[in-house]
KOLKOL-81354 format. One record per residue (C-alpha): chain; x, y, z; residue in three letters. Coordinates in nm, 2 decimals, decimal comma. Layout:
[voro A; [X; Y; Z]; ALA]
...
//
This chain:
[voro A; [0,02; 0,00; 0,00]; MET]
[voro A; [0,14; 0,32; -0,08]; VAL]
[voro A; [0,09; 0,67; 0,07]; ASP]
[voro A; [0,00; 0,91; -0,24]; LEU]
[voro A; [0,08; 1,22; -0,06]; ASN]
[voro A; [0,37; 1,14; 0,10]; GLU]
[voro A; [0,49; 0,91; -0,16]; LYS]
[voro A; [0,61; 0,65; 0,06]; LYS]
[voro A; [0,51; 0,26; 0,11]; ILE]
[voro A; [0,28; 0,21; 0,36]; LEU]
[voro A; [0,25; -0,18; 0,37]; HIS]
[voro A; [0,40; -0,46; 0,19]; ILE]
[voro A; [0,16; -0,75; 0,11]; LEU]
[voro A; [0,30; -1,13; 0,07]; PRO]
[voro A; [-0,03; -1,12; -0,13]; ALA]
[voro A; [0,05; -1,48; -0,33]; LEU]
[voro A; [0,32; -1,78; -0,33]; THR]
[voro A; [0,35; -1,69; -0,72]; ASP]
[voro A; [0,34; -1,42; -0,96]; SER]
[voro A; [0,04; -1,18; -0,94]; VAL]
[voro A; [-0,20; -1,15; -1,24]; ARG]
[voro A; [-0,46; -0,93; -1,11]; VAL]
[voro A; [-0,57; -0,64; -0,90]; ILE]
[voro A; [-0,92; -0,55; -0,88]; LEU]
[voro A; [-1,03; -0,25; -0,64]; LEU]
[voro A; [-1,39; -0,25; -0,53]; THR]
[voro A; [-1,50; 0,07; -0,23]; ASP]
[voro A; [-1,43; -0,20; 0,05]; LYS]
[voro A; [-1,15; -0,42; -0,09]; TRP]
[voro A; [-0,90; -0,51; -0,31]; PHE]
[voro A; [-0,84; -0,90; -0,47]; TYR]
[voro A; [-0,58; -1,03; -0,58]; VAL]
[voro A; [-0,50; -1,33; -0,80]; SER]
[voro A; [-0,22; -1,51; -1,01]; GLY]
[voro A; [-0,01; -1,83; -1,05]; ALA]
[voro A; [-0,19; -1,91; -0,72]; ASP]
[voro A; [-0,50; -2,06; -0,72]; PRO]
[voro A; [-0,60; -1,92; -0,45]; ILE]
[voro A; [-0,74; -1,54; -0,48]; ILE]
[voro A; [-0,70; -1,33; -0,16]; ARG]
[voro A; [-0,89; -1,00; -0,06]; ALA]
[voro A; [-0,75; -0,75; 0,18]; TRP]
[voro A; [-1,06; -0,46; 0,36]; ASP]
[voro A; [-0,86; -0,13; 0,29]; TYR]
[voro A; [-0,76; -0,14; 0,70]; LYS]
[voro A; [-0,56; -0,49; 0,62]; LEU]
[voro A; [-0,77; -0,62; 0,95]; LYS]
[voro A; [-1,00; -0,83; 0,80]; LYS]
[voro A; [-0,88; -1,07; 0,52]; THR]
[voro A; [-1,09; -1,35; 0,27]; LYS]
[voro A; [-0,94; -1,62; 0,07]; GLU]
[voro A; [-1,18; -1,79; -0,21]; TYR]
[voro A; [-1,06; -2,10; -0,27]; VAL]
[voro A; [-1,17; -2,34; -0,60]; GLY]
[voro A; [-0,98; -2,31; -0,90]; HIS]
[voro A; [-0,72; -2,55; -1,03]; GLN]
[voro A; [-0,44; -2,30; -1,16]; GLY]
[voro A; [-0,43; -1,97; -1,25]; TRP]
[voro A; [-0,66; -1,74; -1,19]; VAL]
[voro A; [-0,63; -1,45; -1,52]; TYR]
[voro A; [-0,90; -1,29; -1,45]; VAL]
[voro A; [-1,16; -1,11; -1,18]; LEU]
[voro A; [-1,51; -0,90; -1,23]; LYS]
[voro A; [-1,73; -0,80; -0,96]; VAL]
[voro A; [-2,11; -0,76; -1,02]; HIS]
[voro A; [-2,35; -0,65; -0,72]; GLU]
[voro A; [-2,30; -0,93; -0,50]; ASP]
[voro A; [-2,11; -1,18; -0,68]; LEU]
[voro A; [-1,77; -1,17; -0,78]; LEU]
[voro A; [-1,67; -1,36; -1,11]; PHE]
[voro A; [-1,31; -1,55; -1,15]; SER]
[voro A; [-1,18; -1,72; -1,46]; GLY]
[voro A; [-0,87; -1,92; -1,46]; GLY]
[voro A; [-0,65; -2,18; -1,66]; ASP]
[voro A; [-0,90; -2,45; -1,53]; ASP]
[voro A; [-1,13; -2,35; -1,83]; LYS]
[voro A; [-1,41; -2,23; -1,59]; THR]
[voro A; [-1,55; -1,94; -1,45]; VAL]
[voro A; [-1,62; -1,94; -1,10]; LYS]
[voro A; [-1,92; -1,74; -0,88]; VAL]
[voro A; [-1,86; -1,65; -0,56]; TRP]
[voro A; [-2,04; -1,50; -0,28]; ASP]
[voro A; [-1,87; -1,14; -0,23]; LEU]
[voro A; [-1,92; -1,14; 0,16]; GLU]
[voro A; [-1,90; -1,48; 0,24]; SER]
[voro A; [-1,62; -1,60; -0,04]; ALA]
[voro A; [-1,84; -1,96; -0,08]; ILE]
[voro A; [-1,80; -2,08; -0,41]; LEU]
[voro A; [-2,14; -2,05; -0,52]; LEU]
[voro A; [-2,14; -2,23; -0,93]; ASP]
[voro A; [-1,93; -2,30; -1,20]; GLU]
[voro A; [-1,95; -2,28; -1,51]; LEU]
[voro A; [-1,82; -2,51; -1,75]; VAL]
[voro A; [-1,82; -2,42; -2,15]; GLY]
[voro A; [-1,45; -2,32; -2,24]; HIS]
[voro A; [-1,23; -2,57; -2,41]; GLU]
[voro A; [-0,91; -2,33; -2,25]; ASN]
[voro A; [-0,83; -2,06; -1,99]; GLY]
[voro A; [-1,08; -1,82; -1,94]; VAL]
[voro A; [-0,88; -1,46; -2,01]; THR]
[voro A; [-1,13; -1,24; -2,00]; GLN]
[voro A; [-1,50; -1,15; -1,82]; LEU]
[voro A; [-1,70; -0,86; -1,88]; GLU]
[voro A; [-2,08; -0,77; -1,77]; VAL]
[voro A; [-2,29; -0,57; -2,01]; ALA]
[voro A; [-2,71; -0,58; -1,99]; ASN]
[voro A; [-2,77; -0,86; -1,74]; GLY]
[voro A; [-2,52; -1,08; -1,88]; GLU]
[voro A; [-2,20; -1,23; -1,82]; LEU]
[voro A; [-1,93; -1,25; -2,13]; PHE]
[voro A; [-1,66; -1,51; -2,08]; SER]
[voro A; [-1,36; -1,49; -2,33]; GLY]
[voro A; [-1,12; -1,78; -2,34]; SER]
[voro A; [-0,78; -1,89; -2,52]; TYR]
[voro A; [-1,00; -2,08; -2,68]; ASP]
[voro A; [-1,12; -1,82; -2,93]; HIS]
[voro A; [-1,44; -1,84; -2,85]; THR]
[voro A; [-1,67; -1,58; -2,60]; ILE]
[voro A; [-1,96; -1,76; -2,39]; ILE]
[voro A; [-2,26; -1,50; -2,31]; CYS]
[voro A; [-2,40; -1,63; -1,98]; TRP]
[voro A; [-2,77; -1,54; -1,83]; ASP]
[voro A; [-2,67; -1,36; -1,46]; ILE]
[voro A; [-3,04; -1,39; -1,40]; ALA]
[voro A; [-2,99; -1,77; -1,50]; GLU]
[voro A; [-2,68; -1,79; -1,31]; ILE]
[voro A; [-2,87; -1,70; -1,00]; ARG]
[voro A; [-3,18; -1,93; -1,08]; GLN]
[voro A; [-2,94; -2,20; -1,05]; GLN]
[voro A; [-2,79; -2,10; -0,75]; ILE]
[voro A; [-3,12; -2,08; -0,57]; GLU]
[voro A; [-3,22; -2,42; -0,72]; GLU]
[voro A; [-2,93; -2,57; -0,59]; ARG]
[voro A; [-2,94; -2,43; -0,20]; LYS]
[voro A; [-3,32; -2,53; -0,23]; GLU]
[voro A; [-3,21; -2,89; -0,26]; MET]
[voro A; [-2,99; -2,90; -0,06]; LEU]
[voro A; [-3,23; -2,79; 0,19]; ALA]
[voro A; [-3,48; -3,05; 0,08]; GLU]
[voro A; [-3,15; -3,32; 0,11]; GLU]
[voro A; [-3,11; -3,23; 0,45]; GLU]
[voro A; [-3,41; -3,24; 0,57]; LEU]
[voro A; [-3,54; -3,57; 0,40]; SER]
[voro A; [-3,16; -3,70; 0,58]; GLN]
[voro A; [-3,26; -3,59; 0,92]; ALA]
[voro A; [-3,63; -3,71; 0,85]; MET]
[voro A; [-3,50; -4,06; 0,75]; GLU]
[voro A; [-3,24; -4,05; 1,05]; ASP]
[voro A; [-3,56; -3,99; 1,28]; LYS]
[voro A; [-3,71; -4,29; 1,16]; MET]
[voro A; [-3,41; -4,55; 1,19]; LYS]
[voro A; [-3,37; -4,36; 1,55]; GLY]
[voro A; [-3,00; -4,21; 1,42]; ILE]
[voro A; [-2,90; -3,87; 1,59]; LYS]
[voro A; [-2,62; -3,71; 1,38]; ARG]
[voro A; [-2,44; -3,40; 1,54]; PRO]
[voro A; [-2,53; -3,05; 1,33]; VAL]
[voro A; [-2,20; -2,96; 1,19]; VAL]
[voro A; [-2,17; -2,61; 0,96]; ALA]
[voro A; [-2,01; -2,74; 0,67]; LYS]
[voro A; [-1,85; -2,53; 0,34]; LYS]
[voro A; [-1,96; -2,71; 0,04]; THR]
[voro A; [-1,84; -2,69; -0,28]; LYS]
[voro A; [-2,05; -2,60; -0,60]; ALA]
[voro A; [-2,14; -2,88; -0,86]; PRO]
[voro A; [-2,03; -2,77; -1,20]; PRO]
[voro A; [-2,34; -2,62; -1,42]; SER]
[voro A; [-2,38; -2,76; -1,71]; LYS]
[voro A; [-2,25; -2,59; -2,08]; LYS]
[voro A; [-2,53; -2,28; -2,12]; PRO]
[voro A; [-2,81; -2,37; -2,32]; PRO]
[voro A; [-2,77; -2,30; -2,76]; ALA]
[voro A; [-2,99; -1,97; -2,74]; LYS]
[voro A; [-2,74; -1,81; -2,45]; ASN]
[voro A; [-2,44; -1,91; -2,60]; MET]
[voro A; [-2,29; -1,68; -2,84]; LYS]
[voro A; [-1,98; -1,81; -2,98]; GLU]
[voro A; [-1,70; -1,59; -3,19]; SER]
[voro A; [-1,42; -1,78; -3,35]; LYS]
[voro A; [-1,16; -1,59; -3,43]; LYS]
[voro A; [-1,12; -1,56; -3,81]; SER]
[voro A; [-0,78; -1,79; -3,92]; LYS]
[voro A; [-0,52; -1,59; -4,07]; LYS]
[voro A; [-0,51; -1,63; -4,45]; LYS]
//
């Protein structure tokens, strides 16, 4: 961190275990990603930190939209995170190579890749899938609890952080691809 008025370094942060590729600033936090598969965030007072764990390689790009953090990486996925809790909510699968660019416009997320394609994801549909998954998990937990009760099994209540299962490739109507024209 640098004090621009005094033109001096205030803090040096060990951001990652390897190369830094992206620095993203918001009004409350700054985020860092790169060769380390963990996205790290600090508040501006350097009192709070968060880690977003889920990628399997380089994290090339970060994008904040409302209450979501989107990240794209070498693992060919776009991860969707809860911005505040750092919980992985969804994994968007569709690229055949690393995801290098993310942009949000008109309620859609656009992801660009080394595979020479751009995929358009509907953010409302992403949110709906996340809500449906939460409801299914709640129903599954209720069903398990009822089954356990019938069998006389008592299980301790444990808070758990679950990894979101990957989403399927977007439906054709929501996917727009653009192939780079080959040089002659």
